[in-house]
C-alpha positions in Angstrom: 24.1 -6.2 -21.2 21.8 -6.8 -24.1 20.4 -4.0 -26.2 18.1 -1.8 -24.1 14.6 -1.0 -25.2 14.5 1.4 -28.1 12.0 4.2 -27.8 9.5 5.7 -27.3 8.8 5.3 -31.0 7.5 8.0 -33.3 5.1 5.6 -35.0 2.4 3.5 -33.3 0.9 1.9 -36.4 2.3 -1.6 -35.5 -0.4 -1.8 -32.7 -3.4 -0.7 -34.7 -4.5 -4.4 -35.1 -5.2 -4.8 -31.4 -8.3 -2.6 -31.0 -10.6 -4.5 -33.4 -9.9 -7.7 -31.5 -10.7 -6.5 -28.0 -13.8 -7.4 -26.2 -15.5 -5.3 -23.5 -13.1 -4.2 -20.7 -12.9 -6.3 -17.5 -12.8 -9.6 -19.4 -9.8 -11.7 -20.5 -10.2 -10.7 -24.2 -11.0 -7.2 -23.1 -7.3 -7.0 -22.1 -5.6 -9.4 -24.5 -6.9 -9.6 -28.1 -9.3 -12.3 -29.0 -8.5 -15.0 -31.6 -5.7 -16.9 -29.8 -6.0 -20.6 -29.2 -5.7 -20.3 -25.4 -5.2 -17.8 -22.5 -3.5 -17.8 -19.2 -3.4 -15.6 -16.1 -0.2 -15.1 -14.2 -0.7 -14.2 -10.5 1.7 -11.6 -9.2 3.5 -13.1 -6.2 2.8 -12.2 -2.6 5.4 -11.2 0.1 4.5 -12.5 3.5 6.1 -11.7 6.9 5.5 -13.3 10.3 5.7 -10.5 12.8 6.5 -10.6 16.5 7.0 -7.7 18.9 9.7 -6.8 21.4 7.8 -4.2 23.5 7.0 -1.5 20.9 9.4 -2.8 18.1 8.4 -5.2 15.4 10.6 -8.2 14.6 10.4 -10.3 11.5 10.3 -14.0 12.5 9.9 -15.4 9.0 9.7 -13.9 5.5 8.7 -15.8 2.4 7.2 -15.6 -1.0 3.7 -16.9 -1.1 1.5 -18.2 -3.9 -2.1 -17.2 -4.1 -3.1 -20.9 -3.9 -1.1 -21.3 -0.7 -2.8 -18.3 0.8 -6.2 -19.6 -0.2 -5.4 -22.9 1.5 -4.4 -21.0 4.7 -7.5 -18.8 4.6 -10.0 -21.6 3.7 -10.9 -20.1 0.4 -10.8 -21.5 -3.1 -8.0 -21.0 -5.6 -9.3 -20.9 -9.1 -8.5 -19.1 -12.4 -10.8 -16.1 -11.8 -10.1 -15.7 -8.0 -9.8 -12.1 -6.7 -7.2 -11.0 -4.1 -9.7 -9.5 -1.6 -12.0 -12.6 -1.8 -9.1 -15.0 -1.3 -8.1 -13.1 1.8 -11.7 -13.5 3.0 -11.6 -10.2 4.9 -8.3 -10.8 6.7 -6.6 -7.7 8.1 -2.9 -7.5 8.8 -2.0 -7.4 12.5 -2.3 -4.0 14.1 0.3 -2.3 16.2 1.9 -4.6 18.8 -0.1 -7.6 17.6 1.8 -10.7 16.3 0.8 -12.5 13.2 1.3 -12.7 9.4 1.4 -9.6 7.3 0.6 -10.0 3.6 1.7 -7.3 1.2 -0.7 -6.7 -1.7 0.6 -8.1 -5.0 2.1 -5.6 -7.5 -0.6 -3.9 -9.5 0.1 -2.9 -13.1 3.5 -4.5 -13.2 5.1 -8.0 -13.3 8.0 -8.5 -11.0 11.5 -8.6 -12.6 12.1 -12.2 -11.8 8.7 -13.3 -13.0 9.1 -11.4 -16.2 12.4 -13.0 -16.9 10.9 -16.5 -16.6 7.8 -15.6 -18.7 10.0 -14.0 -21.4 12.2 -17.1 -21.5 9.1 -19.2 -22.2 7.6 -16.7 -24.7 10.8 -16.8 -26.7 10.3 -20.4 -27.5 6.9 -19.7 -29.1 7.7 -17.0 -31.7 9.9 -16.9 -34.7 10.8 -13.3 -33.9 12.0 -13.3 -30.2 14.3 -10.3 -30.7 11.7 -8.3 -32.7 9.0 -7.5 -30.2 7.1 -4.4 -29.2 6.6 -3.3 -25.6 3.8 -0.9 -24.6 4.1 1.4 -21.6 1.0 3.2 -20.2 1.6 7.0 -20.5 -0.1 7.8 -17.3 2.5 6.6 -14.8 3.8 9.5 -12.7 7.4 8.8 -13.6 6.5 8.8 -17.3 4.2 11.9 -17.3 6.5 14.0 -15.2 4.0 14.2 -12.3 6.4 12.8 -9.8 8.5 15.1 -7.6 12.0 14.9 -6.1 12.8 15.8 -2.6 16.3 17.1 -1.8 18.0 18.6 1.2 20.4 21.5 0.5 23.6 22.3 2.2 21.7 24.8 4.3 19.6 21.9 5.7 16.4 23.0 4.0 14.2 20.5 2.2 13.2 21.4 -1.4 10.7 19.8 -3.7 11.0 20.0 -7.5 9.5 18.1 -10.4 11.4 15.0 -11.4 13.1 15.1 -14.8 11.0 13.4 -17.5 12.4 10.0 -18.7 13.8 9.4 -22.1 14.5 13.1 -22.5 11.7 15.7 -22.8 11.3 15.2 -26.5 11.3 11.4 -26.1 8.0 11.5 -24.1 6.2 14.4 -25.6 7.2 13.8 -29.2 6.4 10.1 -29.3 3.3 8.5 -30.8 0.6 6.9 -28.6 -1.1 3.6 -29.2 -4.7 4.4 -28.3 -6.7 1.5 -26.9 -10.0 1.7 -25.1 -9.4 3.9 -22.1 -5.6 3.7 -22.3 -2.8 5.3 -24.3 0.7 3.6 -24.6 4.2 4.6 -25.6 5.8 1.9 -27.7 9.3 0.5 -27.6 11.3 -2.0 -29.7 12.2 -4.9 -27.5 14.2 -8.1 -27.6 13.1 -10.8 -25.2 16.6 -11.6 -24.1 16.8 -8.2 -22.5 14.4 -9.2 -19.7 16.8 -11.9 -18.4 19.0 -9.0 -17.2 17.9 -7.7 -13.8 19.2 -4.3 -14.7 17.2 -3.9 -17.9 15.0 -1.1 -16.4 18.0 1.0 -15.5 19.6 0.5 -18.9 16.4 1.5 -20.7 15.5 4.5 -18.6 12.5 2.8 -17.0 11.3 2.9 -13.3 12.9 0.0 -11.4 9.6 -1.6 -10.5 7.9 -1.2 -13.9 7.4 -4.0 -16.5 5.9 -3.6 -20.0 2.1 -3.2 -19.8 1.9 -4.7 -23.3 4.3 -7.0 -25.1 3.9 -8.9 -28.4 6.3 -10.2 -31.1 6.4 -9.1 -34.7 4.8 -12.4 -35.9 1.9 -11.9 -33.4 2.1 -15.5 -32.1 1.2 -14.3 -28.6 0.3 -11.2 -26.6 1.0 -10.3 -23.0 -0.8 -7.6 -21.1 -0.4 -6.3 -17.5 -3.4 -4.0 -17.2 -2.6 -1.0 -14.9 -5.4 -1.9 -12.5 -4.8 -5.7 -12.3 -2.6 -7.7 -9.9 -2.1 -10.4 -12.5 -0.8 -10.6 -16.1 -2.6 -12.1 -19.0 -1.2 -14.0 -22.0 -2.9 -15.2 -25.1 -1.2 -17.7 -27.5 -1.0 -21.3 -28.6 -2.2 -24.1 -26.4 1.5 -25.2 -26.1 2.6 -21.8 -24.9 -0.2 -21.7 -22.2 0.7 -25.2 -21.1 4.3 -24.2 -20.7 3.4 -21.2 -18.6 1.1 -23.2 -16.4 3.8 -25.9 -15.9 6.4 -23.3 -14.8 7.9 -23.8 -11.4 8.8 -20.1 -11.2 5.5 -18.3 -11.8 2.0 -19.2 -10.6 -0.3 -19.4 -13.6 -3.6 -20.9 -14.6 -5.5 -21.2 -17.9 -8.5 -18.9 -18.2 -11.5 -18.7 -20.6 -11.5 -16.0 -23.2 -14.7 -14.5 -21.7 -13.5 -14.8 -18.1 -14.7 -11.9 -15.8 -11.6 -10.4 -14.1 -13.6 -7.9 -12.0 -14.5 -8.3 -8.4 -17.8 -9.8 -9.6 -15.9 -12.6 -11.5 -15.0 -14.6 -8.4 -18.0 -16.8 -8.0 -16.4 -19.3 -5.7 -15.4 -17.0 -2.8 -17.5 -14.6 -0.9 -16.8 -10.9 -1.4 -15.5 -9.3 1.8 -17.6 -6.6 3.4 
C-alpha cells in the first residue's frame, strides 16, 4: 500500500490560482482552468445487461462494459466530443417488468470509476515533474462527507434503528479543514501521490467512500488539471497536447479531445436530438 491521501488540509491557498482562470460554468474551461494547450473529455463507462425472464424472475443473459460510441452506434445516434447521455440514448427506456431487452445503467455522475482513474493517473504521471506531489479536491457537499448520511442497524431485539453516520476523517478533520472556494463549489484539499490510485483499496486506506474519486486533481508544477464536476458523467483534463493525445489513444478509457469553449450542458449536443 502506498501512502494514503493526507488531509483534509488546514490551508487551501495552493488552489487560489484556479478561480481567475475559470470561464463561465457549463463550458470546458468553466470546469478546468483555461490556458492549457489542449483539453480532453473522459466518458464514464456504461454497464449494460441483456435481460431475459423466467416467468416473474429476471435473468441476466449477458453483461458487459459499453462505450458511449458503441451505444451511439446501436441507437443510431452520433458519437462526438460534446455528446450528452440522454441524447445518445435517443429516448430509449430500459425494459419494463417481464420485458426482455438491454438495460443500460447511467454512467457514474461526479466520480471516475476506480479502474479508469488508475489508468488516467498512470498517464498523468508521465506528464509532470511532480507525480507524487499533487493536490486532490473533494466536494464538501457529498452526504458521506458532510455527515448527512444515516446508518441503519438492527439490534438484538430485532428492532431497526437509524442514526447519523460517523463523519469521515474524524470530526475535527472535516469541520476544522480549510475550503477551496470556486464558483458554486467548495472543496476539501488533500495531498496526493499519483501512484496511490493504482491500488484498488486507496479509498478505504484514505477514509473515502468506496465509489468516490477526486473531484479535482493537479500536480505541484501545474502541468495539467483534472476535474470531475459533481453534476457531470464525464471527467475533463487540461494539459499539453502530448498528454491529451496519450489519453485519447488509451485502450482503457474512452476519451476525446474537446475545445476549450465547448458547451457541456444538454444544449451543447448539436448533432443529436434532445429527447422529449
